[in-house]
C-alpha positions as CSV (number, residue, x, y, z in Angstrom):
1,X,63.6,145.6,9.4
2,X,63.0,148.3,6.8
3,X,62.4,152.0,8.7
4,X,61.7,154.7,6.4
5,X,61.6,158.5,7.5
6,X,58.2,160.2,6.0
7,X,59.1,164.0,6.0
8,X,56.2,166.0,6.5
9,X,57.3,169.4,6.2
10,X,58.8,170.3,9.8
11,X,57.2,166.9,11.1
12,X,57.9,162.6,10.8
13,X,56.4,160.6,10.4
14,X,57.6,156.4,10.0
15,X,57.1,153.7,7.8
16,X,58.6,150.5,9.3
17,X,58.2,147.1,7.3
18,X,59.6,143.4,8.9
19,X,60.8,142.1,5.2
20,X,60.8,138.8,6.7
21,X,57.0,138.3,7.5
22,X,55.5,141.8,5.1
23,X,54.4,143.3,7.8
24,X,54.1,147.0,7.5
25,X,53.1,149.8,10.2
26,X,52.9,153.6,10.0
27,X,54.2,155.6,13.7
28,X,52.1,158.8,12.9
29,X,50.9,160.4,10.4
30,X,50.9,164.3,10.7
31,X,48.4,167.0,10.6
32,X,44.8,166.6,8.9
33,X,46.4,169.4,6.0
34,X,49.4,166.7,5.7
35,X,47.3,164.0,4.2
36,X,48.2,164.3,0.6
37,X,51.8,164.3,1.7
38,X,52.1,161.3,3.6
39,X,50.3,159.7,0.8
40,X,52.5,161.1,-2.1
41,X,56.4,160.8,0.9
42,X,54.9,156.4,0.3
43,X,54.6,156.5,-3.0
44,X,57.6,157.9,-3.7
45,X,59.1,154.8,-1.6
46,X,57.2,152.7,-3.2
47,X,55.1,151.5,-0.5
48,X,51.1,149.9,-2.0
49,X,49.3,152.3,1.1
50,X,47.0,149.5,1.2
51,X,49.5,147.1,2.6
52,X,50.1,148.9,5.7
53,X,48.2,147.1,8.3
54,X,48.3,149.7,11.3
55,X,48.6,153.3,12.3
56,X,50.5,153.6,15.9
57,X,50.5,156.8,17.3
58,X,53.1,158.2,19.7
59,X,51.0,160.6,21.4
60,X,47.9,162.8,20.7
61,X,48.9,166.0,19.3
62,X,47.5,166.8,16.2
63,X,50.7,167.3,14.2
64,X,51.2,163.1,15.1
65,X,47.7,161.8,14.5
66,X,45.9,164.3,12.3
67,X,45.4,162.5,9.2
68,X,44.5,159.1,11.4
69,X,40.4,159.5,10.7
70,X,41.1,159.6,6.8
71,X,44.1,156.9,6.4
72,X,41.4,154.6,8.5
73,X,38.7,155.5,6.1
74,X,40.2,155.2,2.4
75,X,42.8,152.7,2.7
76,X,41.4,150.4,6.4
77,X,44.6,151.3,8.6
78,X,43.4,150.0,12.2
79,X,44.6,152.9,15.1
80,X,46.6,152.2,17.6
81,X,47.7,154.7,21.1
82,X,48.5,154.4,24.3
83,X,44.8,154.8,27.0
84,X,45.5,158.5,27.9
85,X,46.5,159.2,23.6
86,X,42.9,157.8,23.4
87,X,41.3,160.2,24.7
88,X,41.9,162.8,23.2
89,X,41.7,161.5,19.6
90,X,38.7,160.5,20.2
91,X,36.8,163.3,20.7
92,X,40.3,165.5,18.1
93,X,41.5,166.9,20.4
94,X,45.1,168.2,21.6
95,X,46.8,166.2,23.9
96,X,48.4,167.3,26.9
97,X,51.0,170.6,26.7
98,X,53.6,172.1,29.6
99,X,55.7,174.7,27.8
100,X,59.5,173.2,28.4
101,X,61.2,176.3,26.7
102,X,60.9,179.4,25.4
103,X,59.1,179.1,22.0
104,X,56.6,176.7,23.8
105,X,55.5,179.3,26.1
106,X,54.9,181.5,22.5
107,X,53.3,178.4,20.7
108,X,51.0,177.2,24.1
109,X,48.2,179.4,23.6
110,X,47.7,178.2,19.8
111,X,48.8,174.3,20.4
112,X,46.5,173.8,23.6
113,X,43.2,175.6,20.8
114,X,44.6,172.3,18.2
115,X,41.8,170.0,16.7
116,X,40.8,167.9,13.9
117,X,38.5,165.0,13.3
118,X,38.5,162.4,15.8
119,X,39.2,159.0,15.2
120,X,37.8,155.6,17.1
121,X,40.8,154.1,18.1
122,X,40.7,149.9,17.2
123,X,43.7,149.0,20.0
124,X,45.3,150.3,23.3
125,X,48.5,149.5,23.3
126,X,50.5,149.0,27.1
127,X,54.1,149.4,28.4
128,X,55.9,146.2,26.7
129,X,53.1,145.3,24.1
130,X,55.0,143.3,21.0
131,X,53.0,144.3,18.2
132,X,53.0,143.8,14.0
133,X,56.3,144.0,12.3
134,X,58.7,143.1,15.0
135,X,57.9,146.3,17.4
136,X,58.2,146.7,20.8
137,X,55.7,149.3,23.0
138,X,57.4,151.2,25.4
139,X,56.1,153.6,27.6
140,X,57.8,157.2,27.5
141,X,56.0,159.6,29.5
142,X,58.3,163.5,29.4
143,X,56.6,164.9,26.5
144,X,53.6,164.3,27.7
145,X,52.9,161.4,30.5
146,X,50.9,159.3,27.9
147,X,54.2,158.6,25.3
148,X,54.0,155.6,23.9
149,X,57.7,154.3,21.6
150,X,58.3,151.7,19.3
151,X,61.1,149.8,18.9
152,X,63.3,147.4,16.6
153,X,67.0,145.8,17.1
154,X,68.6,149.5,17.8
155,X,66.4,151.9,17.3
156,X,63.4,153.1,18.7
157,X,60.7,155.5,16.9
158,X,60.2,157.9,19.9
159,X,57.3,160.9,18.9
160,X,58.6,164.4,20.6
161,X,60.2,162.8,23.8
162,X,63.3,164.7,22.1
163,X,62.9,167.3,19.5
164,X,66.4,167.3,17.3
165,X,65.0,169.7,15.0
166,X,64.9,172.4,18.1
167,X,67.2,172.2,20.4
168,X,66.3,168.5,21.3
169,X,64.4,169.8,24.9
170,X,60.8,169.4,23.1
171,X,58.6,172.3,23.5
172,X,56.5,170.5,25.7
173,X,57.1,168.6,28.9
174,X,55.9,167.2,32.2
175,X,59.3,168.4,33.2
176,X,63.7,167.7,32.5
177,X,63.3,164.7,35.0
178,X,60.8,162.7,33.1
179,X,62.3,163.3,29.8
180,X,66.0,162.0,30.6
181,X,64.1,158.9,33.1
182,X,62.4,158.0,29.4
183,X,65.7,158.2,27.6
184,X,68.1,156.2,30.1
185,X,65.1,153.6,30.5
186,X,65.5,152.8,26.8
187,X,69.7,153.6,26.6
188,X,69.4,150.6,29.4
189,X,67.3,148.1,27.6
190,X,69.7,148.2,24.4
191,X,68.1,151.5,22.6
192,X,71.2,152.8,20.6
193,X,69.1,155.4,18.3
194,X,66.4,157.4,18.2
195,X,64.3,158.6,15.6
196,X,62.1,161.6,16.2
197,X,58.9,163.6,15.7
198,X,61.1,166.8,14.5
199,X,64.5,166.4,13.0
200,X,67.0,163.7,11.9
201,X,68.0,160.4,13.9
202,X,70.5,161.0,16.7
203,X,72.3,158.9,18.9
204,X,70.8,158.2,22.3
205,X,74.4,159.3,24.0
206,X,74.2,162.6,22.6
207,X,69.8,163.1,23.5
208,X,71.2,162.3,26.9
209,X,73.9,164.9,27.0
210,X,71.7,167.6,25.6
211,X,69.0,167.1,27.8
212,X,71.4,166.6,30.6
213,X,73.3,170.3,29.8
214,X,69.4,171.6,28.9
């Protein structure tokens, strides 16, 4: 499995390719204003964007799905998310934001107003679904109630279940306990490495320890 982190600035998208089957997908795609940047990042790693069949969205915050409609329109990608996330994406509105940190409280008045071009979701993803490029979907509520993570082997793209770039605990969360429960579920399923939406890859042991101490 080829996994590439696409650094879009303060946020990440991920390119995943099953090198045996040739199936390729994106997980998340950044803000609408970052569209040109994600295309540039894919070109830099020699990826033909038109080969990417699916865009999987971890959750309905506009810094994760903002560019989805343009990717769908200009490159023919199909879009998939959880049912709850789809409800926000199809109206171009920000999903659930419950402040869990000081920065979350500071940014929340702006975050709640976040909007982007709506995108119709082609596939509703359920917990346990097997997806293209050999990915497995796991429901990981915590940052929002509708978050979905996408796992391959011992690695998992987890969106904002954790935020290593800002101290691990996400700005917004249902509760610390919900975050921890989802992390433990991933760990018990054999996941060892987490690929976050903000920051670099961390071990699941590191993430659990940081959340426990937060």
